[in-house]
C-alpha positions as CSV (number, residue, x, y, z in Angstrom):
1,M,-15.2,-13.0,-6.8
2,A,-11.6,-11.2,-7.8
3,K,-8.8,-11.6,-5.4
4,F,-6.8,-8.2,-4.8
5,C,-4.5,-7.8,-2.1
6,Q,-4.4,-5.0,0.9
7,A,-3.7,-1.2,2.0
8,S,-3.3,0.0,5.4
9,W,-2.0,3.2,6.4
10,F,0.9,4.5,8.8
11,D,2.0,7.5,10.2
12,C,5.7,9.1,9.6
13,S,7.4,12.5,9.9
14,A,10.7,14.3,10.1
15,A,11.4,11.8,13.6
16,S,10.8,9.0,11.8
17,P,11.4,9.7,8.0
18,G,11.0,6.0,6.8
19,A,13.7,3.9,5.0
20,C,13.7,6.5,2.4
21,G,14.4,9.7,4.7
22,T,11.9,11.5,2.8
23,C,8.2,10.4,4.6
24,R,5.6,12.3,5.5
25,S,2.0,11.5,6.9
26,S,1.0,14.8,4.8
27,R,2.2,13.4,1.1
28,H,0.9,10.7,-0.7
29,Q,3.6,8.1,0.2
30,C,3.5,4.8,0.6
31,A,5.3,1.6,1.7
32,Q,5.8,-0.8,-0.9
33,Q,6.1,-4.5,0.6
34,N,10.2,-5.1,-0.5
35,L,9.5,-9.5,-1.7
36,A,12.6,-10.7,-1.0
37,G,13.0,-14.1,0.6
38,F,9.1,-15.0,0.2
39,P,9.3,-16.7,-2.9
40,G,5.0,-17.5,-4.4
41,C,4.5,-14.2,-1.8
42,Y,2.8,-11.9,-3.7
43,C,-0.3,-12.6,-3.9
44,G,-1.3,-11.6,-7.7
45,C,-0.7,-7.6,-7.9
46,Q,3.0,-6.7,-7.5
47,T,5.8,-8.6,-8.7
48,V,8.4,-6.3,-9.3
49,T,10.8,-4.4,-6.8
50,T,10.5,-1.1,-5.6
51,H,12.3,2.0,-5.3
52,C,12.7,5.2,-3.5
53,G,10.6,7.7,-4.7
54,Q,9.2,5.4,-7.8
55,H,5.9,6.5,-8.3
56,V,2.6,4.1,-7.3
57,W,-1.4,3.7,-8.5
58,V,-3.4,2.3,-5.8
59,K,-6.9,2.0,-6.3
60,D,-9.6,0.7,-3.6
61,V,-11.7,-2.3,-6.2
62,C,-14.6,-1.4,-3.7
63,S,-14.9,2.6,-3.8
64,G,-12.9,3.4,-7.6
65,H,-11.3,5.4,-5.7
66,T,-7.5,6.2,-6.7
67,V,-4.8,7.5,-5.7
68,C,-1.3,8.0,-7.4
69,T,1.7,8.2,-4.7
70,T,5.4,7.7,-4.1
71,V,7.7,4.7,-2.5
72,A,9.0,6.5,0.2
73,D,9.4,3.6,3.3
74,H,9.8,-0.1,2.5
75,G,6.5,-2.7,4.6
76,P,4.7,-4.2,5.6
77,G,6.8,-6.8,6.9
78,A,6.5,-10.5,4.8
79,C,2.4,-11.9,3.6
80,G,-0.5,-12.1,5.9
81,G,-3.0,-10.0,8.1
82,S,-6.7,-10.3,8.2
83,P,-9.4,-9.6,5.3
84,A,-10.7,-6.9,4.4
85,P,-14.4,-5.8,6.2
86,D,-14.5,-4.8,2.7
87,C,-16.2,-6.0,-0.9
88,A,-13.8,-7.6,-1.6
89,G,-11.7,-9.2,1.5
90,Y,-8.4,-11.0,0.5
91,R,-6.1,-12.0,3.1
92,T,-2.7,-10.0,1.6
93,R,-1.5,-6.9,2.9
94,L,0.4,-5.5,-0.1
95,I,1.1,-1.8,0.5
96,D,1.1,0.9,3.6
97,L,-0.1,4.7,2.5
98,T,-0.1,7.1,4.5
99,R,-2.4,8.6,6.3
100,A,-3.0,11.4,3.4
101,A,-2.7,8.9,1.0
102,F,-5.2,6.7,1.9
103,S,-7.7,8.7,3.0
104,A,-7.7,9.5,0.0
105,I,-8.9,6.1,-0.9
106,A,-10.8,5.4,1.8
107,P,-12.0,5.5,5.2
108,L,-9.3,5.8,8.2
109,D,-11.3,4.1,10.6
110,Q,-11.4,1.5,7.9
111,G,-8.2,0.6,7.9
112,L,-7.8,-1.9,5.0
113,A,-9.0,-1.7,2.0
114,S,-8.6,-4.0,-0.8
115,V,-6.7,-1.9,-3.3
116,E,-4.7,-3.1,-7.1
117,T,-1.8,-1.6,-7.6
118,I,0.6,-0.4,-10.8
119,V,4.2,0.9,-10.3
120,N,5.2,3.6,-12.7
121,G,1.8,3.9,-13.0
122,C,0.9,7.2,-12.5
């Protein structure tokens, strides 16, 4: 079985606008992992640096649903995490999606989704 990275979801608002200052939970936005200082920590999905405002295409490999997001924050932190309770179950969280973006590809109560990403893919 192919190995994929994970996405989770988070809330942001005008009071907590993320590193880019534009994050809103109602928008299709993401927090792309900053891998600087974590050599070898790419989980085979994403090896380029992203910047505020860049577009990242995200596909749930289990459901096939996709969403185009805009980088509005930085995170998740370093490599790690537990396996997603879905078809791929790989162990590294690569990207966090806003509530709106995550719900476009998977139910919020799922918590984690196995995804593949393409920067500037949408």
